[in-house]
N, C-alpha and C positions, 0 to 999 in steps of 0.2 A: 504493500500499499504506499502510495507516494505521499510527500508532505502535504500537499493540498487536500487530498482525501482525509488524511488524519485530522488536518485542521477543521474540515467541514464537520466530521464526526463529533470532534471535541466541542465545536461551537453549538452544534445541534443538541448534544447531551446537556450542555450547560443551560441552554434555553429551555429544554424540557424541565430540568431540575429547578430553574428559576420560576417557571410557570406554576409548577407544583407548589413551591414555597409561597408564591404570592397567593394562590388559592387557599392554602392553609392558613395564611396570615389573615385573609379576608374573612374566613369562617371564624377565626379566633375573635377578630374585632366584632363581628356580629354577635357572637355569643356573649362577649363581654358587655357589649351595648344593651343587649336583651336582659342580661342579668341586672345591669344597673337600673334599668327601667323598672324591673319587677322587685328589686331589693327594697326592703323596708326597714327603716330604723325606728327606734321609739319616737324620735323627734318628727319623723315624717308622718307617722301614724297620728300623733297629737295635732299636728298642723292640719292634716286632712280632716280631722274631727271638727276643729273649729271652722274650717272652710266649709264643710258640708252642713253645718248646723246654723249658719248666719254670718260668718265672717269674724275675724278677730276684733275688728274695730267695733262691731255691734256689740260683742261681748264686753268689751271694756267700757261701754256706756252704761252698763247695768249699775245702779245704785241701790236698788232694792227689789225683792220679789214677794209676791203674795200668792199662795196656793190655797185655792178652794177645792176641797176634795171629800171623798168618802172613804172611810176605812172599813174593810170588811174583815171581821174577825168573829169566830165561833158562831157563825150564822147571823150576826148583827151587822147592820149598815150604820156606821157612826160618821156624822158630818164633823169635819175638822177644817179650820183655817191655819195656815202656817206663814209666818212673816219672817223674812230674813233681810237684814240691811247690811250695807258695805262696812258700816262702822262697828259691826259685831253684834248689835242688838237683834234679838230674835224672840219669837213667842209662838206657841201653838195653843190654839183655843179649841177645845173639845165640846161639842154639844151633846150632852148625854142626859136622858130623861128630863129634857126641858131645861137643864142647867148648863151654863158655860163654865168649863173647868179649865183653867190655864195650866199648861205643863212646859217645862223647859223654857222658862222666860229668862232672859238675860238682858240686863241693861247696860252691859259693857263691863260692869265690875261685880254685880250680884247676880247669882243664879238661883231661881226659885221655882216652885211649883206647888199647886194646890193638892193637899192630901185627900185621897178619894174617900177615906173613912171619916175624918174629922171635918173635911171641907174647909180646911184652914190653910194659909199660905206657909210654906216652909222653905228656909234657905238650905242650899245644898252645902256640903262640906267643902273646905278650901281646895281639896284635891281635885274634885269633880269640877269645881269652877274653874280651876287653872286649865284643865283639859278642854273645857268649853271655850275659854277665852283664846287658847292656843289654836284651836280648830277654826275660830272665826276668820282668820286670815286667808282661809281657803275660798271665801266667797268671791264670785258666784260659782266657781268651779275650781277644783284643785289643781287643775293642769294650767289654769290661765296665767298665773304668775309663779309657777312652781320654782323657777330658778331663783327669782327674787326672795322667795320665801325659804330658800335653803333646801329645797326638795330635790330629789334626783329621780329620774326615769330610766328604765332599761327594758328591752325587749327580752322577755323570758321564754320565747317559743311560740308555738301555736297549739291550739286546743279546740276541740269540738265541744261546744256548749249547747245542750238541748237541739242537737242536729245542725247547729250553725257553726261554720268554721270561723275562728277568731284568732286575733293577735293577743297574746298575754303580755301585759305591760305591768311591770313592778314599779309601783310608786313608793319610794321611801321618803318619809316625812321625818321631821325632827322627833327625837324620843319624847315619850310622855312619862310621868311618875304615877305609878298605880300601886297603892298600898305600900307607899314609901319607897318603891324601887323603880329604878329606870327601866322602861320597857321599850323595845323597838317598835317603831310605828310604821307598819308596811300594809299596803293595800294592793291587791292584784286586780286589774282591770282587764276585762275581755272585751276587745273591740271586734265587731262585725267586720270581716275582711271585705265585704262588698260595699258597705256604707260608711265604714269607719266611725261608728258610734258605739259606746259602751252598752253591752247587753247584760252585764253581770259584774259584780265584784265579789272578792273573797278576803276576809281578814280574820285575824285570830281574835277571839273573845278574851279580854284581859281580866275580867272579874265576873262575879255571879256564879250561878250554878252551871252555867255552860263554859266556864273559864277553860282555856286551852284548846277548845274546838274552833274549827274554822266555819265561820258564818258566811252565807251567800245571799246576796241581794241580787234581784234581776230587774232589768228595765226594758220596756217595750212600748209600742205605739207612739213613736216619735211624731209630734205634730208642731206645725209652726204656730207660735203665740201670735194672736191677732194683733196686727199693727206694729209688730216688733221685728219681724224677719228672722227670728231665732227659733230653733227647734229644741223642744224638751220632750222627755218621755212622759206620757200621760198615764202610763201603768207601772206600778212597781210592786214587788214582793220583798218582804224583809224577813230574813233568817228562817226561811222555809225548812231548810235542812237541819235545823237544830230545835225548832219548836215542836212541841207535842202536836199531834194530829189535830188539825182544826183550829189551832191557836195562833198560827203564823199570820200576821196581818198583811193584807194587800191593800194598796192605795190606788184609787182611781181619781185622776185629777178631773174636775169639772171646768175650772177656769184657772189660768195663770196670768197674773198681772205684772208687768214689768215696771219698775219705778212707780209703785203705788204711792198714794197719800196716806200716811199713817199717823194716827194720834199717839204721840209720845207717851201719854198716860198709861197705855197698854203695858209698858215694860216696868212700871213702878211697882215697888214691893209694897203691899198693903200692911203696913206697920200694925195698924189697929186689929187686924184679923190674924196676926202671925202667931206661930208656935216655935219653939226652939228648933235650931238646925238639926238635921238628921243625916246619917251617912247613907248615900245613894248606893243601891245594890245593882 
């Protein structure tokens, strides 16, 4: 074989090898690009959540929330109103047997409830009050300002919840003090992979008869709040996996009002009707 033939063969083989290399490189680039498009981080999931439920700017405009709802428990339908404000004040008013009973009322410093037996107002202990005050920074959503609040988030895998594929997000908040001991404060959120909204949470019960167990809450029926452009779940169940049969409360929202007008007197502790503070269970 002369030098010219050898040169042609060498050149052709190099060209063939180069074409194969280019094809493999293009395939690798395509696979990488596809993976990047489909890869999800915890930050991506949270960003999609706010985008899909009204936009981060609308969420940041929320100064207060009022929920008008019914609680279903043990075959009963109980009307409740829940108020939460950005400054930490909150109150739940239950209508039971024609009477309004306030629970979990917090004025920013004092936490109190009406005792169902005595129908007198009772202040909560300092530890429970501190936990409530600490949690108030999460308004209106624990993911909204999580970095500023010193929280961290992490993608903890994927899981199927009630037949729905979800991303499992671990939200680590600042520790809390329970029974004099510092306890980690972690909640797992399960975001629907299609709509990027939470459909369940799991967290460890820190006190009471169910201490040490994982309590699960579920969320469904996301609807747009009228005139606000923000979506909230209108149906919730609370701790169904740890409550005795028929005793787990489910909440159905009738109306959600964003930035309601609230009479500040609702948060005031009624000194004239008070009884000594008790330890919450």
